[in-house]
N, C-alpha and C positions, 0 to 999 in steps of 0.2 A: 731473582729470578723470576723469568717472565710466564705468558700466562703457554704459551707456545710452549715453552721448557715443561711446564707443570701438565699439559695435556701430553707430548710425547713421553713423560714417562706414565702419565695412566695409562696410555695405550701398548706399553713394554711388560707393565704390569699385570696387563689384560691377556696381554700373549702368551706370559708364562703360565695363569691360569688355565688357558685356551691350552700351551702344550699339557697341564696335568690333568684335565680333563680327556684328554686324550689317550694320556696313560690308564687312567681307568677304565677307558673304554677297551683299549687290548687289554688289561690286567684282569679283567671279571668277565672276556670272551664276549662283550656286547656289541663286537662290529656289525653283525646282521640281524639286530632285536630290532630295528627297523626298516626292510626293506626294502620300502623304494626310495628314491629321490628325485628332483628335490623335494616334495612334498614327504612327508611323515603319515602312512598308513593314510595318503587321501586327501589330507589336511594339509592345510598352507599351513607349512611354518609354524608361524608364531600368532596359529587358531589354533592348536594340537590342545586337548584339553589336559589339565594340569593332572586332572585325579588318572586318565590312562599312563600316565609315566611311573611307573612300578618295576622293577627289574632292571633288566637289562636296557629295557626304552629310558629310564631315566637318565646312564646316563649317555647312551648313544642319541638321543634326544638333546636333552642339555648342553653335550658337546657340540650340537648342531647350533643351539644357541648361541651360546659362546661368541663360534665363528662365525655368525652373523652378524653378533653386534662388533666385534675386535674388525669386519670387513666395513661394516659401517664408518667407526672411529677413524679404519686407513684412511677412507675417501673426506673424511673431513681434513685430516692432518694435510693431506694433501691438496687440497683448496688452499688452506689456509696457509702451507706454505706458497704456494705459484701467490696468493694476495699480498705479502710479506716479507717475505725472501727476498734477499738482493744476493745471495749466491748462486748462481747460475746452476753447479754442480749440485746444492742442498735441494733445489726443486725437484730436480733430474732423478734424486736421491728416492726423492718422494712419489714420482709414476713410479720407481722400481719399487717400491716398498707395495705399494698400490697393485701393477702387474704379480706380484710374486702370492699374493693374499689371495687374489682373483684365481692364480694358477692353482693354489692350495685347495682353494673350493673345489673345484672340477676335479681333483685327483683325488677328494676324497667320497664324491658323488661317486665316480668312475668304481674306487674299491669295494664300494657297496653295489653298484650296477653288476661287478663282475665278481661278487662276492669274496672276494681280500685276498686279490694276486698278491702274491708276493712281491715285485717284482717294484706295482704300483702303492702298495703301501707300506713299501721302505724307503720309498720315491718321496711316498706323501707324508713320513716321519723326515726326515732328511728336509723337505724344504718348510717346513715347521721350524726348524733349529736354523736356518737359513734368515727366513723369515723374524725369528723371534735378534734373530743378529743386527736386523735391518733396523728393527725396533731399538735397540742399544742404539747404534751409530746415529740415529735421530734424536735420543735424549740428551748424547752426549753433546753432539754440534750445535746444539740450540743451548746449552748452557753458556753463561756468563765466565763460567771459567775458560771453557774452549777458548772464546772468545777472547778472553786475557794475555792467554799464553801465547796465541796466533800472535799479538801485537807485540808480544817481548820479546817474539822468536829469534827478531836480527839483533837484540842488544843484551842477549842474556846467555853466553856461552852454554852455562845448563841447561838452559832450554831448548837451545838448539840440536848439542850433542847430548841429548839424553842419558846415554851410558857410553860404555864403551862397543866396540862394534859387534862380540860376539855375545855380551849378553844382550844388546838391542834386535841380534840376529835369531835369539832363543825368545825372544817377546814376542816376533814378528810371527816366526813360524809357530808358537802355540795355539792358535785359535786352530790353525790349521790341522794338528795333533788331535787336537779336543774334536773337532768335529769327525774325522776319520774313526776315530771310539765310539763317537757315537752311533756313526751309519752300519760300523761293526758289532753292536750294540743292539740299534734296530735290525740287520737282519738276524739276528740272532733269538729278540723275540717273535718277529713275526715269520718264523720257520719251527718256532716253536721247542727250540733248544738251549732255552731258559734252566732246565733242569737236567741237564744233557750229561752235565758235571754235577752229582748230587752232594758232594762234601767240597768244606771252606776252610781255610786255607789249599789244604792239599787238595789234590786231583787224584782220584781213587785211591787213596791210603796214599800214594806219592809224589809226584813232583812232576810228572808227565805222565798223560796217557799211554794205558797199555794197550788198546786200540784203535784206531782213529776209525770215525762215521762223518759223513758231514756236519750233523749237530754239534758233534764233540771238537771237532776242529774248529768251527766257529765262534764254539764257546769257549777254545780253550785263546784263541787269540786276540777273545774281547779281555781273560783276563792277563794274559801278556801285553796287549794295549794300555789299561789301566797303570800296569808296574811301569810302563816308558812314559804313560803321561805324569804321571805324577814327580819320576827320576826329572823333567825336562823340567816341570814344574818350580820341585825342589831348588833347581840349579837355579833357575829365574831369577824366586826369591834370594836364595842365599848370594847371587854376586849383586844384587840389587841393594838389598842391605848392607853391603859389606862397602860398594862403591858409590851410592846415593842417598844418600843417610838425608840430607838435605834435601830430598825429593817424596814428603808425604802422599804426594799426586802420583806418585808409579808406585812407593810401597804399602800404600793402602788396599791397591788392589792384587799386591803379591802376597799381601797377608791372608787377605779375603778366597785368594787359591788358596793357597794351603790348608786353610780349615779345610773349604770347601772339597779337596780332593782326598783328605781324610776321609770326612763326613761320607762321599762318596763308594767309597772304597768300602767301609765297613755298610752302608745301606745295602751294594751288591754283594757283599757276604752275609747278609740279611736274611737277601731276598733268596737265597738257595737254601739258608737254613732254617727257614718259614718254608718253603713249598710255592714259593714267588706269591707272600700274601698279597692282594692288591693293594691294600696302601702303601706297603713297604716298597714293593716294585715301583709304585706311582711316584714315589718319593724320592727313589730311586732314578727316574726320568727326570724329574721336575731339577735338581740336584746337580744332572748334568748339563740342563740349560744353562744355568746359574753359573757352572764352570766354564762354557761356553761364552756367556756374557761379561764375565768378569776376565776373562783371558784377552779375548776381544778389546776391550777398555784398554787395560794396558797396553796392548797394543798398541791402538791408534795413539795412546799418549806418549810412547816411545819416538812414532813416526809422525809426533805432531808436525814439525819443522817441514814437512813435505807436500802438505795441504796446500791449496790453491791460496785459501785465506791466513795462511802465514806469509807464501812468498806477496802477496797483497800486501802485505805488513810493510817487508822489507822496504816497500817503498813508500810510508808513511812519511812523516817529518819527525826528527826526534824526538819531540816533547813528546808524541802520541805514544811512547814504550817508554814511560814513566816506574814502568813496576820491577822490581829488586825478583831477584829468580825468588825467595821466600815467600813471596808475595804473588806468584805467578802460582807457586804449589800450591798455596791455598785457598786458592779461588780455582782450582783446576774441578773441584767433585762439581758432579754433576746434582 
């Protein structure tokens, strides 16, 4: 495990914390507790007195501090990649991550200055998940296991053809399905539709809403999306369990996804039944990000043979790929 990989994992964890902090801002209705930007009540962000961080200011200003720290970490990551990384596409990925976090900060400022417009708020939430996905990619691509699996891709049929076509398609599509579900959830949160359907698991005591309004429709679509996402996750995990028992690098994220989706559905129901309790609501947001990140890991590992460094491994001498399939699988964890 290299220092660069450890740094990438730390950035990934810091981004998850940032998403949770943003969830608390929304859950507590603190989005305008600090009405100016980029300053905080006229103070430079890092000079704002800690004694004034009370009530909603604690959540909003704390979110800004974490966001700024993640931005600095991302700058460090990008510079580090350009100094030591030989893979050109990895250096470019670092630049994309830096551009994403800068744009995210600007969207956050626009959200405050224009009094929480729904379109900007949802975009802010959606870009946060994309940035988190980029940090997951950076953590995976800098891991020793990723390089080893690429080095063996040409000499090991299991490493190249990770699974059958249907399962590979499901694993590849899964991050997209999860992301769309997250966007619907963000729309629900930022339009105040979180309690438009006040009971769970039923819908106004039945299966289908008796009347349709925009909040009810968005909320109901989010519930339907949860069911669809769960079906795709369970199907993918089941197929992997039956067909790829010797690939723990695929089975681990599949099992994690199954557990996370079950927890996420439970948290969604708890959020409704608790009247959108801030801590429960925020846990629901953070778990959604974990579902996205884990599904992305699975999709990337299934498509390992498609990456440029795997193709470079194809041209390496035979002795460079002495790993067996099981050794590759054991080393593929981040």
